[in-house]
C-alpha positions as CSV (number, residue, x, y, z in Angstrom):
1,V,130.4,127.4,108.0
2,A,128.6,125.3,110.9
3,Y,125.4,127.3,110.2
4,L,125.2,126.1,106.2
5,V,125.7,122.1,108.2
6,V,123.1,122.1,110.8
7,F,121.1,124.1,107.7
8,H,121.3,121.4,104.9
9,V,121.5,118.0,107.1
10,L,117.8,119.4,109.1
11,F,116.8,120.2,105.5
12,V,117.6,117.0,104.2
13,L,115.5,115.3,107.1
14,F,112.5,117.5,105.5
15,V,112.7,115.9,102.6
16,W,113.5,112.7,103.2
17,T,109.7,113.0,105.3
18,Y,108.2,114.3,102.7
19,W,109.2,111.8,101.0
20,K,107.6,109.0,103.2
21,S,104.9,110.8,104.0
22,V,103.6,111.2,100.3
23,F,104.3,108.2,98.7
24,T,104.4,105.7,101.6
25,L,101.2,103.9,100.9
26,P,98.7,104.4,103.2
27,I,96.8,101.5,105.3
28,Q,93.8,100.0,105.3
29,P,91.8,97.8,108.6
30,G,91.9,94.6,108.4
31,K,89.4,92.0,107.1
32,K,88.5,90.7,110.6
33,F,86.7,95.2,110.7
34,H,84.4,94.7,108.3
35,M,80.6,93.3,108.1
36,S,79.8,90.2,106.9
37,Y,76.9,89.8,104.9
38,A,74.4,88.7,106.7
39,D,75.7,91.2,109.7
40,Q,75.4,94.0,106.8
41,E,72.3,92.9,105.3
42,R,70.6,93.3,109.3
43,Y,72.5,96.6,110.1
44,E,70.8,98.6,107.2
45,N,67.6,96.4,107.1
46,E,66.9,97.6,110.5
47,E,65.6,100.8,111.0
48,R,66.3,102.0,114.8
49,P,69.6,104.3,115.4
50,E,69.5,102.1,118.8
51,V,68.8,98.4,117.8
52,Q,71.8,99.4,114.8
53,R,74.4,100.4,117.8
54,Q,73.6,97.0,119.3
55,I,74.3,95.4,115.9
56,L,77.3,97.5,116.5
57,A,78.0,96.7,119.8
58,E,77.3,92.9,119.4
59,I,79.9,93.1,116.5
60,A,82.5,94.5,117.9
61,R,82.9,92.7,120.9
62,K,85.3,90.4,120.1
63,L,87.5,93.5,118.5
64,P,90.7,95.3,119.5
65,V,87.9,98.5,118.7
66,Y,88.4,101.2,122.1
67,T,87.1,104.8,120.8
68,R,83.1,105.2,120.6
69,T,80.5,108.2,119.3
70,G,80.1,111.2,121.7
71,N,76.7,109.0,122.3
72,G,78.8,106.0,123.3
73,G,77.6,104.4,119.8
74,I,81.0,102.5,117.9
75,R,82.2,103.8,114.7
76,F,81.1,102.9,111.0
77,C,81.9,104.3,108.5
78,D,79.0,104.0,105.7
79,R,81.1,104.3,102.6
80,C,83.5,101.3,103.6
81,Q,81.0,98.9,105.6
82,L,83.6,98.8,108.3
83,I,83.6,99.4,111.7
84,K,86.5,101.6,112.5
85,P,89.3,100.7,114.3
86,D,91.0,103.2,117.2
87,R,93.4,106.3,115.2
88,C,90.9,105.4,111.1
89,H,89.1,106.9,109.9
90,H,87.8,108.0,105.6
91,C,89.9,109.6,103.6
92,S,88.3,111.1,101.2
93,V,90.4,112.0,98.7
94,C,91.5,108.1,98.3
95,A,88.3,107.3,99.2
96,M,89.0,104.5,101.9
97,C,90.0,105.2,105.2
98,V,92.7,104.4,106.4
99,L,94.4,103.8,109.6
100,K,96.1,106.3,111.3
101,M,95.0,109.5,109.4
102,D,97.1,111.6,110.8
103,H,99.9,110.5,109.5
104,H,98.3,110.0,105.8
105,C,98.0,113.6,104.6
106,P,100.9,115.8,104.3
107,W,98.6,118.8,104.1
């Protein structure tokens, strides 16, 4: 009887957490991480990667961004046109950047 009680309690907790992870809407980065139209034009018109990194670093100076790319640059999503905050990744299923992607997809 004790094993059945423990099993059913754990099973109910599993189903509840799975349900929450599947049906909770993902959180997107705030508007402050989106580039302004002028900054976006300046970034897209620049062909040199080192200058593009400088533009992103200048824009991200006032944002709480600590995670960098392998070469030390600011992380940027080309599809969403935003500077990625920490723990933010682009979800190919949702077609948007998602905060805390490690807890977004149940698979």
